[in-house]
Gaussian input, Z-matrix of N, CA and C with variables (Angstrom, degrees):
# hf/3-21g

backbone

0 1
 N
 C     1     B1
 C     2     B2     1     A1
 N     3     B3     2     A2     1     D1
 C     4     B4     3     A3     2     D2
 C     5     B5     4     A4     3     D3
 N     6     B6     5     A5     4     D4
 C     7     B7     6     A6     5     D5
 C     8     B8     7     A7     6     D6
 N     9     B9     8     A8     7     D7
 C    10    B10     9     A9     8     D8
 C    11    B11    10    A10     9     D9
 N    12    B12    11    A11    10    D10
 C    13    B13    12    A12    11    D11
 C    14    B14    13    A13    12    D12
 N    15    B15    14    A14    13    D13
 C    16    B16    15    A15    14    D14
 C    17    B17    16    A16    15    D15
 N    18    B18    17    A17    16    D16
 C    19    B19    18    A18    17    D17
 C    20    B20    19    A19    18    D18
 N    21    B21    20    A20    19    D19
 C    22    B22    21    A21    20    D20
 C    23    B23    22    A22    21    D21
 N    24    B24    23    A23    22    D22
 C    25    B25    24    A24    23    D23
 C    26    B26    25    A25    24    D24
 N    27    B27    26    A26    25    D25
 C    28    B28    27    A27    26    D26
 C    29    B29    28    A28    27    D27
 N    30    B30    29    A29    28    D28
 C    31    B31    30    A30    29    D29
 C    32    B32    31    A31    30    D30
 N    33    B33    32    A32    31    D31
 C    34    B34    33    A33    32    D32
 C    35    B35    34    A34    33    D33
 N    36    B36    35    A35    34    D34
 C    37    B37    36    A36    35    D35
 C    38    B38    37    A37    36    D36
 N    39    B39    38    A38    37    D37
 C    40    B40    39    A39    38    D38
 C    41    B41    40    A40    39    D39
 N    42    B42    41    A41    40    D40
 C    43    B43    42    A42    41    D41
 C    44    B44    43    A43    42    D42
 N    45    B45    44    A44    43    D43
 C    46    B46    45    A45    44    D44
 C    47    B47    46    A46    45    D45
 N    48    B48    47    A47    46    D46
 C    49    B49    48    A48    47    D47
 C    50    B50    49    A49    48    D48
 N    51    B51    50    A50    49    D49
 C    52    B52    51    A51    50    D50
 C    53    B53    52    A52    51    D51
 N    54    B54    53    A53    52    D52
 C    55    B55    54    A54    53    D53
 C    56    B56    55    A55    54    D54
 N    57    B57    56    A56    55    D55
 C    58    B58    57    A57    56    D56
 C    59    B59    58    A58    57    D57
 N    60    B60    59    A59    58    D58
 C    61    B61    60    A60    59    D59
 C    62    B62    61    A61    60    D60
 N    63    B63    62    A62    61    D61
 C    64    B64    63    A63    62    D62
 C    65    B65    64    A64    63    D63
 N    66    B66    65    A65    64    D64
 C    67    B67    66    A66    65    D65
 C    68    B68    67    A67    66    D66
 N    69    B69    68    A68    67    D67
 C    70    B70    69    A69    68    D68
 C    71    B71    70    A70    69    D69
 N    72    B72    71    A71    70    D70
 C    73    B73    72    A72    71    D71
 C    74    B74    73    A73    72    D72
 N    75    B75    74    A74    73    D73
 C    76    B76    75    A75    74    D74
 C    77    B77    76    A76    75    D75
 N    78    B78    77    A77    76    D76
 C    79    B79    78    A78    77    D77
 C    80    B80    79    A79    78    D78
 N    81    B81    80    A80    79    D79
 C    82    B82    81    A81    80    D80
 C    83    B83    82    A82    81    D81
 N    84    B84    83    A83    82    D82
 C    85    B85    84    A84    83    D83
 C    86    B86    85    A85    84    D84
 N    87    B87    86    A86    85    D85
 C    88    B88    87    A87    86    D86
 C    89    B89    88    A88    87    D87
 N    90    B90    89    A89    88    D88
 C    91    B91    90    A90    89    D89
 C    92    B92    91    A91    90    D90
 N    93    B93    92    A92    91    D91
 C    94    B94    93    A93    92    D92
 C    95    B95    94    A94    93    D93
 N    96    B96    95    A95    94    D94
 C    97    B97    96    A96    95    D95
 C    98    B98    97    A97    96    D96
 N    99    B99    98    A98    97    D97
 C   100   B100    99    A99    98    D98
 C   101   B101   100   A100    99    D99
 N   102   B102   101   A101   100   D100
 C   103   B103   102   A102   101   D101
 C   104   B104   103   A103   102   D102
 N   105   B105   104   A104   103   D103
 C   106   B106   105   A105   104   D104
 C   107   B107   106   A106   105   D105
 N   108   B108   107   A107   106   D106
 C   109   B109   108   A108   107   D107
 C   110   B110   109   A109   108   D108
 N   111   B111   110   A110   109   D109
 C   112   B112   111   A111   110   D110
 C   113   B113   112   A112   111   D111
 N   114   B114   113   A113   112   D112
 C   115   B115   114   A114   113   D113
 C   116   B116   115   A115   114   D114
 N   117   B117   116   A116   115   D115
 C   118   B118   117   A117   116   D116
 C   119   B119   118   A118   117   D117
 N   120   B120   119   A119   118   D118
 C   121   B121   120   A120   119   D119
 C   122   B122   121   A121   120   D120
 N   123   B123   122   A122   121   D121
 C   124   B124   123   A123   122   D122
 C   125   B125   124   A124   123   D123
 N   126   B126   125   A125   124   D124
 C   127   B127   126   A126   125   D125
 C   128   B128   127   A127   126   D126
 N   129   B129   128   A128   127   D127
 C   130   B130   129   A129   128   D128
 C   131   B131   130   A130   129   D129
 N   132   B132   131   A131   130   D130
 C   133   B133   132   A132   131   D131
 C   134   B134   133   A133   132   D132
 N   135   B135   134   A134   133   D133
 C   136   B136   135   A135   134   D134
 C   137   B137   136   A136   135   D135
 N   138   B138   137   A137   136   D136
 C   139   B139   138   A138   137   D137
 C   140   B140   139   A139   138   D138
 N   141   B141   140   A140   139   D139
 C   142   B142   141   A141   140   D140
 C   143   B143   142   A142   141   D141
 N   144   B144   143   A143   142   D142
 C   145   B145   144   A144   143   D143
 C   146   B146   145   A145   144   D144
 N   147   B147   146   A146   145   D145
 C   148   B148   147   A147   146   D146
 C   149   B149   148   A148   147   D147
 N   150   B150   149   A149   148   D148
 C   151   B151   150   A150   149   D149
 C   152   B152   151   A151   150   D150
 N   153   B153   152   A152   151   D151
 C   154   B154   153   A153   152   D152
 C   155   B155   154   A154   153   D153
 N   156   B156   155   A155   154   D154
 C   157   B157   156   A156   155   D155
 C   158   B158   157   A157   156   D156
 N   159   B159   158   A158   157   D157
 C   160   B160   159   A159   158   D158
 C   161   B161   160   A160   159   D159
 N   162   B162   161   A161   160   D160
 C   163   B163   162   A162   161   D161
 C   164   B164   163   A163   162   D162
 N   165   B165   164   A164   163   D163
 C   166   B166   165   A165   164   D164
 C   167   B167   166   A166   165   D165
 N   168   B168   167   A167   166   D166
 C   169   B169   168   A168   167   D167
 C   170   B170   169   A169   168   D168
 N   171   B171   170   A170   169   D169
 C   172   B172   171   A171   170   D170
 C   173   B173   172   A172   171   D171
 N   174   B174   173   A173   172   D172
 C   175   B175   174   A174   173   D173
 C   176   B176   175   A175   174   D174
 N   177   B177   176   A176   175   D175
 C   178   B178   177   A177   176   D176
 C   179   B179   178   A178   177   D177
 N   180   B180   179   A179   178   D178
 C   181   B181   180   A180   179   D179
 C   182   B182   181   A181   180   D180
 N   183   B183   182   A182   181   D181
 C   184   B184   183   A183   182   D182
 C   185   B185   184   A184   183   D183
 N   186   B186   185   A185   184   D184
 C   187   B187   186   A186   185   D185
 C   188   B188   187   A187   186   D186
 N   189   B189   188   A188   187   D187
 C   190   B190   189   A189   188   D188
 C   191   B191   190   A190   189   D189
 N   192   B192   191   A191   190   D190
 C   193   B193   192   A192   191   D191
 C   194   B194   193   A193   192   D192
 N   195   B195   194   A194   193   D193
 C   196   B196   195   A195   194   D194
 C   197   B197   196   A196   195   D195
 N   198   B198   197   A197   196   D196
 C   199   B199   198   A198   197   D197
 C   200   B200   199   A199   198   D198
 N   201   B201   200   A200   199   D199
 C   202   B202   201   A201   200   D200
 C   203   B203   202   A202   201   D201
 N   204   B204   203   A203   202   D202
 C   205   B205   204   A204   203   D203
 C   206   B206   205   A205   204   D204
 N   207   B207   206   A206   205   D205
 C   208   B208   207   A207   206   D206
 C   209   B209   208   A208   207   D207
 N   210   B210   209   A209   208   D208
 C   211   B211   210   A210   209   D209
 C   212   B212   211   A211   210   D210
 N   213   B213   212   A212   211   D211
 C   214   B214   213   A213   212   D212
 C   215   B215   214   A214   213   D213
 N   216   B216   215   A215   214   D214
 C   217   B217   216   A216   215   D215
 C   218   B218   217   A217   216   D216
 N   219   B219   218   A218   217   D217
 C   220   B220   219   A219   218   D218
 C   221   B221   220   A220   219   D219
 N   222   B222   221   A221   220   D220
 C   223   B223   222   A222   221   D221
 C   224   B224   223   A223   222   D222
 N   225   B225   224   A224   223   D223
 C   226   B226   225   A225   224   D224
 C   227   B227   226   A226   225   D225
 N   228   B228   227   A227   226   D226
 C   229   B229   228   A228   227   D227
 C   230   B230   229   A229   228   D228
 N   231   B231   230   A230   229   D229
 C   232   B232   231   A231   230   D230
 C   233   B233   232   A232   231   D231
 N   234   B234   233   A233   232   D232
 C   235   B235   234   A234   233   D233
 C   236   B236   235   A235   234   D234
 N   237   B237   236   A236   235   D235
 C   238   B238   237   A237   236   D236
 C   239   B239   238   A238   237   D237
 N   240   B240   239   A239   238   D238
 C   241   B241   240   A240   239   D239
 C   242   B242   241   A241   240   D240
 N   243   B243   242   A242   241   D241
 C   244   B244   243   A243   242   D242
 C   245   B245   244   A244   243   D243
 N   246   B246   245   A245   244   D244
 C   247   B247   246   A246   245   D245
 C   248   B248   247   A247   246   D246
 N   249   B249   248   A248   247   D247
 C   250   B250   249   A249   248   D248
 C   251   B251   250   A250   249   D249
 N   252   B252   251   A251   250   D250
 C   253   B253   252   A252   251   D251
 C   254   B254   253   A253   252   D252
 N   255   B255   254   A254   253   D253
 C   256   B256   255   A255   254   D254
 C   257   B257   256   A256   255   D255
 N   258   B258   257   A257   256   D256
 C   259   B259   258   A258   257   D257
 C   260   B260   259   A259   258   D258
 N   261   B261   260   A260   259   D259
 C   262   B262   261   A261   260   D260
 C   263   B263   262   A262   261   D261
 N   264   B264   263   A263   262   D262
 C   265   B265   264   A264   263   D263
 C   266   B266   265   A265   264   D264

   B1=1.5025
   B2=1.6071
   B3=1.3319
   B4=1.4175
   B5=1.5681
   B6=1.1714
   B7=1.5581
   B8=1.5459
   B9=1.3412
   B10=1.4869
   B11=1.5681
   B12=1.3885
   B13=1.3866
   B14=1.5880
   B15=1.3639
   B16=1.4149
   B17=1.4812
   B18=1.3891
   B19=1.4351
   B20=1.5549
   B21=1.2579
   B22=1.5446
   B23=1.5395
   B24=1.3655
   B25=1.4950
   B26=1.5832
   B27=1.3514
   B28=1.5511
   B29=1.5250
   B30=1.3822
   B31=1.4331
   B32=1.5437
   B33=1.2149
   B34=1.5877
   B35=1.7097
   B36=1.2292
   B37=1.4260
   B38=1.5030
   B39=1.5442
   B40=1.4704
   B41=1.5247
   B42=1.3916
   B43=1.4261
   B44=1.7167
   B45=1.2856
   B46=1.5778
   B47=1.4722
   B48=1.4086
   B49=1.4429
   B50=1.6359
   B51=1.3420
   B52=1.4724
   B53=1.4794
   B54=1.3405
   B55=1.3857
   B56=1.4830
   B57=1.3631
   B58=1.5061
   B59=1.5704
   B60=1.3053
   B61=1.4742
   B62=1.5720
   B63=1.2860
   B64=1.5076
   B65=1.5489
   B66=1.3324
   B67=1.5003
   B68=1.5793
   B69=1.2916
   B70=1.4546
   B71=1.5269
   B72=1.4087
   B73=1.4743
   B74=1.5162
   B75=1.3001
   B76=1.4798
   B77=1.5782
   B78=1.3299
   B79=1.3058
   B80=1.5186
   B81=1.3337
   B82=1.4374
   B83=1.4345
   B84=1.2929
   B85=1.5906
   B86=1.4640
   B87=1.2614
   B88=1.6039
   B89=1.5095
   B90=1.2480
   B91=1.4927
   B92=1.5798
   B93=1.3698
   B94=1.4715
   B95=1.6139
   B96=1.3445
   B97=1.3907
   B98=1.7043
   B99=1.3213
   B100=1.4005
   B101=1.6299
   B102=1.4030
   B103=1.3260
   B104=1.6769
   B105=1.2773
   B106=1.4275
   B107=1.3992
   B108=1.3758
   B109=1.5709
   B110=1.5140
   B111=1.2720
   B112=1.5528
   B113=1.4747
   B114=1.2917
   B115=1.3339
   B116=1.6312
   B117=1.2535
   B118=1.5748
   B119=1.4696
   B120=1.2793
   B121=1.4228
   B122=1.5848
   B123=1.2463
   B124=1.5498
   B125=1.5119
   B126=1.4108
   B127=1.4250
   B128=1.5302
   B129=1.3953
   B130=1.5892
   B131=1.4751
   B132=1.4514
   B133=1.4210
   B134=1.4949
   B135=1.3713
   B136=1.5140
   B137=1.4899
   B138=1.2143
   B139=1.3806
   B140=1.6336
   B141=1.3163
   B142=1.3806
   B143=1.5030
   B144=1.1912
   B145=1.5105
   B146=1.4734
   B147=1.3932
   B148=1.4999
   B149=1.5488
   B150=1.3741
   B151=1.4613
   B152=1.5001
   B153=1.3422
   B154=1.4116
   B155=1.5538
   B156=1.3373
   B157=1.5674
   B158=1.5564
   B159=1.2287
   B160=1.5457
   B161=1.5021
   B162=1.3686
   B163=1.4516
   B164=1.5487
   B165=1.3447
   B166=1.5272
   B167=1.5007
   B168=1.4190
   B169=1.4290
   B170=1.5566
   B171=1.3139
   B172=1.4980
   B173=1.3474
   B174=1.3724
   B175=1.4532
   B176=1.6117
   B177=1.2912
   B178=1.4268
   B179=1.5300
   B180=1.3876
   B181=1.3600
   B182=1.6051
   B183=1.2527
   B184=1.5661
   B185=1.5623
   B186=1.4140
   B187=1.4653
   B188=1.5221
   B189=1.3978
   B190=1.4100
   B191=1.5707
   B192=1.4450
   B193=1.3165
   B194=1.4838
   B195=1.3733
   B196=1.4109
   B197=1.5402
   B198=1.3712
   B199=1.4367
   B200=1.4722
   B201=1.2469
   B202=1.5030
   B203=1.5315
   B204=1.3928
   B205=1.6171
   B206=1.4345
   B207=1.4297
   B208=1.5164
   B209=1.4318
   B210=1.3672
   B211=1.4697
   B212=1.5022
   B213=1.4027
   B214=1.4025
   B215=1.5001
   B216=1.3215
   B217=1.6572
   B218=1.4327
   B219=1.3130
   B220=1.5382
   B221=1.5501
   B222=1.3247
   B223=1.4115
   B224=1.5332
   B225=1.2953
   B226=1.4212
   B227=1.5151
   B228=1.4344
   B229=1.5427
   B230=1.5576
   B231=1.2976
   B232=1.4704
   B233=1.5734
   B234=1.3200
   B235=1.4216
   B236=1.4286
   B237=1.3395
   B238=1.4354
   B239=1.5375
   B240=1.3540
   B241=1.4043
   B242=1.5763
   B243=1.3373
   B244=1.4594
   B245=1.4236
   B246=1.3749
   B247=1.3945
   B248=1.5023
   B249=1.4114
   B250=1.4670
   B251=1.5188
   B252=1.5578
   B253=1.3397
   B254=1.5021
   B255=1.3057
   B256=1.6036
   B257=1.4472
   B258=1.3201
   B259=1.5919
   B260=1.4385
   B261=1.1701
   B262=1.5580
   B263=1.3305
   B264=1.3478
   B265=1.3077
   B266=1.5034
   A1=103.03
   A2=118.20
   A3=120.41
   A4=113.12
   A5=115.66
   A6=124.70
   A7=106.66
   A8=115.63
   A9=121.57
   A10=107.58
   A11=111.71
   A12=114.82
   A13=102.72
   A14=112.75
   A15=118.84
   A16=108.47
   A17=119.63
   A18=123.90
   A19=107.07
   A20=112.68
   A21=117.01
   A22=115.60
   A23=112.66
   A24=117.21
   A25=111.74
   A26=116.21
   A27=118.26
   A28=112.31
   A29=111.15
   A30=110.88
   A31=116.90
   A32=116.01
   A33=118.87
   A34=105.10
   A35=118.82
   A36=113.91
   A37=114.48
   A38=111.63
   A39=114.35
   A40=101.92
   A41=110.59
   A42=121.17
   A43=103.01
   A44=111.64
   A45=120.53
   A46=109.97
   A47=117.89
   A48=116.01
   A49=107.47
   A50=112.85
   A51=113.45
   A52=115.50
   A53=125.61
   A54=126.77
   A55=109.79
   A56=114.08
   A57=123.05
   A58=103.16
   A59=117.92
   A60=123.83
   A61=112.73
   A62=116.19
   A63=121.15
   A64=102.94
   A65=115.87
   A66=120.58
   A67=111.75
   A68=112.66
   A69=118.74
   A70=110.07
   A71=112.50
   A72=119.23
   A73=109.77
   A74=122.04
   A75=124.35
   A76=103.80
   A77=125.51
   A78=125.24
   A79=114.65
   A80=121.56
   A81=119.41
   A82=116.64
   A83=113.21
   A84=122.11
   A85=105.02
   A86=122.37
   A87=119.73
   A88=110.34
   A89=116.69
   A90=121.69
   A91=106.54
   A92=116.09
   A93=122.21
   A94=112.36
   A95=113.21
   A96=119.23
   A97=107.22
   A98=114.72
   A99=123.12
   A100=108.64
   A101=117.99
   A102=118.79
   A103=112.12
   A104=111.00
   A105=118.12
   A106=113.04
   A107=114.28
   A108=116.95
   A109=106.78
   A110=112.05
   A111=125.19
   A112=115.78
   A113=116.06
   A114=121.32
   A115=114.79
   A116=112.85
   A117=122.99
   A118=114.10
   A119=115.23
   A120=121.59
   A121=114.43
   A122=114.14
   A123=117.70
   A124=111.80
   A125=116.72
   A126=114.74
   A127=113.86
   A128=113.15
   A129=121.42
   A130=105.15
   A131=117.66
   A132=121.63
   A133=114.97
   A134=114.49
   A135=112.74
   A136=111.53
   A137=125.84
   A138=136.40
   A139=109.20
   A140=118.50
   A141=126.28
   A142=119.20
   A143=115.43
   A144=125.79
   A145=116.67
   A146=116.00
   A147=123.01
   A148=105.00
   A149=105.69
   A150=115.53
   A151=109.22
   A152=114.98
   A153=125.19
   A154=108.12
   A155=107.53
   A156=118.03
   A157=108.41
   A158=114.06
   A159=119.02
   A160=109.31
   A161=116.69
   A162=126.67
   A163=111.03
   A164=111.70
   A165=118.58
   A166=104.85
   A167=118.36
   A168=124.22
   A169=101.84
   A170=116.24
   A171=121.75
   A172=115.45
   A173=122.69
   A174=126.18
   A175=104.27
   A176=110.05
   A177=115.19
   A178=103.67
   A179=120.82
   A180=121.12
   A181=109.85
   A182=119.60
   A183=125.61
   A184=104.00
   A185=112.32
   A186=121.66
   A187=103.03
   A188=111.90
   A189=123.98
   A190=108.89
   A191=117.42
   A192=123.24
   A193=113.73
   A194=115.90
   A195=116.26
   A196=109.08
   A197=123.22
   A198=121.92
   A199=115.29
   A200=117.88
   A201=123.77
   A202=110.16
   A203=112.42
   A204=114.43
   A205=111.18
   A206=118.10
   A207=120.59
   A208=118.32
   A209=120.20
   A210=124.05
   A211=111.36
   A212=117.35
   A213=118.77
   A214=111.45
   A215=112.84
   A216=120.09
   A217=111.32
   A218=111.53
   A219=120.46
   A220=107.58
   A221=112.70
   A222=119.37
   A223=110.56
   A224=119.58
   A225=117.98
   A226=111.93
   A227=119.06
   A228=113.95
   A229=110.87
   A230=117.25
   A231=121.99
   A232=111.23
   A233=115.43
   A234=124.63
   A235=110.22
   A236=120.43
   A237=131.76
   A238=104.15
   A239=118.73
   A240=122.06
   A241=114.89
   A242=116.59
   A243=122.22
   A244=116.55
   A245=120.04
   A246=117.65
   A247=108.76
   A248=115.95
   A249=117.60
   A250=100.03
   A251=112.61
   A252=115.13
   A253=111.69
   A254=113.36
   A255=113.12
   A256=102.71
   A257=113.84
   A258=125.23
   A259=111.44
   A260=117.91
   A261=124.63
   A262=111.54
   A263=120.28
   A264=120.75
   A265=117.82
   D1=131.77
   D2=-179.28
   D3=-63.00
   D4=154.48
   D5=-173.04
   D6=-118.22
   D7=148.55
   D8=171.96
   D9=-128.86
   D10=135.31
   D11=179.41
   D12=-137.91
   D13=157.24
   D14=-177.96
   D15=-130.36
   D16=147.57
   D17=-170.43
   D18=-77.90
   D19=162.47
   D20=-178.18
   D21=-54.43
   D22=-38.37
   D23=-177.91
   D24=-58.11
   D25=-34.25
   D26=176.60
   D27=-81.17
   D28=-33.89
   D29=175.92
   D30=-68.59
   D31=-19.36
   D32=175.26
   D33=-66.64
   D34=-24.85
   D35=-170.90
   D36=-99.96
   D37=-28.81
   D38=177.48
   D39=-150.45
   D40=152.42
   D41=-173.65
   D42=-77.24
   D43=115.32
   D44=-169.98
   D45=-140.97
   D46=66.50
   D47=-169.78
   D48=-73.78
   D49=162.39
   D50=174.20
   D51=-63.08
   D52=152.26
   D53=-177.52
   D54=-153.18
   D55=152.36
   D56=171.90
   D57=-94.40
   D58=127.64
   D59=-176.39
   D60=-128.33
   D61=155.38
   D62=-177.63
   D63=-91.87
   D64=143.26
   D65=170.93
   D66=156.22
   D67=159.53
   D68=-176.75
   D69=-116.79
   D70=-8.43
   D71=174.04
   D72=-128.11
   D73=166.72
   D74=179.27
   D75=-67.80
   D76=-41.83
   D77=175.90
   D78=-56.77
   D79=-40.13
   D80=175.92
   D81=-69.48
   D82=-33.21
   D83=177.55
   D84=-70.42
   D85=-54.32
   D86=175.50
   D87=-50.46
   D88=-50.36
   D89=-174.22
   D90=-55.31
   D91=-55.43
   D92=173.39
   D93=-45.70
   D94=-49.85
   D95=-174.37
   D96=-63.53
   D97=-45.90
   D98=-172.46
   D99=-69.37
   D100=-20.60
   D101=175.84
   D102=-70.69
   D103=-30.86
   D104=178.61
   D105=-86.15
   D106=-38.31
   D107=178.30
   D108=-131.68
   D109=83.84
   D110=175.81
   D111=-55.02
   D112=-38.16
   D113=-174.52
   D114=-66.47
   D115=-13.66
   D116=178.61
   D117=-81.58
   D118=-24.21
   D119=-173.02
   D120=-60.23
   D121=-39.28
   D122=-179.38
   D123=-71.82
   D124=-21.48
   D125=179.79
   D126=-84.50
   D127=-15.93
   D128=-176.20
   D129=-98.06
   D130=-55.13
   D131=-168.33
   D132=-108.34
   D133=151.74
   D134=176.97
   D135=-89.29
   D136=-170.10
   D137=179.41
   D138=-54.41
   D139=-38.11
   D140=178.43
   D141=-82.86
   D142=-3.64
   D143=-176.30
   D144=84.24
   D145=12.27
   D146=178.56
   D147=-88.97
   D148=147.84
   D149=168.23
   D150=-57.28
   D151=132.46
   D152=-177.28
   D153=-63.26
   D154=150.58
   D155=-178.20
   D156=-48.55
   D157=-53.34
   D158=-168.02
   D159=-99.98
   D160=32.24
   D161=166.44
   D162=-124.93
   D163=136.50
   D164=-179.97
   D165=-123.00
   D166=143.22
   D167=-173.75
   D168=-127.35
   D169=126.34
   D170=170.24
   D171=-105.28
   D172=136.05
   D173=176.19
   D174=-110.33
   D175=103.72
   D176=-171.96
   D177=68.53
   D178=-133.09
   D179=-176.39
   D180=-93.89
   D181=1.31
   D182=-170.66
   D183=-104.61
   D184=136.99
   D185=174.97
   D186=-68.49
   D187=142.55
   D188=175.60
   D189=-56.05
   D190=125.79
   D191=-172.59
   D192=-87.23
   D193=-17.51
   D194=-177.99
   D195=-131.24
   D196=83.71
   D197=-177.17
   D198=-75.79
   D199=-8.21
   D200=-179.43
   D201=-75.66
   D202=-48.66
   D203=-177.04
   D204=-126.17
   D205=2.01
   D206=175.74
   D207=54.87
   D208=37.83
   D209=-169.33
   D210=-90.81
   D211=8.47
   D212=174.04
   D213=-63.50
   D214=132.51
   D215=-179.32
   D216=-69.60
   D217=147.18
   D218=172.42
   D219=-125.91
   D220=149.48
   D221=173.01
   D222=-99.73
   D223=168.78
   D224=-175.33
   D225=-59.83
   D226=-29.54
   D227=-176.92
   D228=-98.93
   D229=19.02
   D230=-177.59
   D231=-71.60
   D232=132.71
   D233=170.07
   D234=-96.00
   D235=123.71
   D236=-178.11
   D237=-107.28
   D238=115.58
   D239=-179.06
   D240=-116.74
   D241=122.39
   D242=-177.92
   D243=-104.80
   D244=120.78
   D245=-174.36
   D246=-141.28
   D247=168.23
   D248=-176.89
   D249=-87.83
   D250=138.26
   D251=175.52
   D252=-89.10
   D253=146.57
   D254=-174.83
   D255=-105.55
   D256=142.44
   D257=178.04
   D258=-135.32
   D259=167.17
   D260=-178.79
   D261=126.46
   D262=-174.66
   D263=178.40
   D264=-158.68

């Protein structure tokens, strides 16, 4: 079963414990997670369901390719990591 974890900087703002979730795409996994922890959704996704601008999602060691619809495929042993994206210069 895929797992989702959140980095400490996001955990400071909202209770988002690691969890095993069902799904074959990132979107399905996130949806399963948000069913258990609905308060986390607004920290990760915007009003249109896209990954927020200052959030980055990794599928294993690769950055999410499709932040708009999160259709990237996941395998049963996939680790999905959600973190705050850094920007600036």
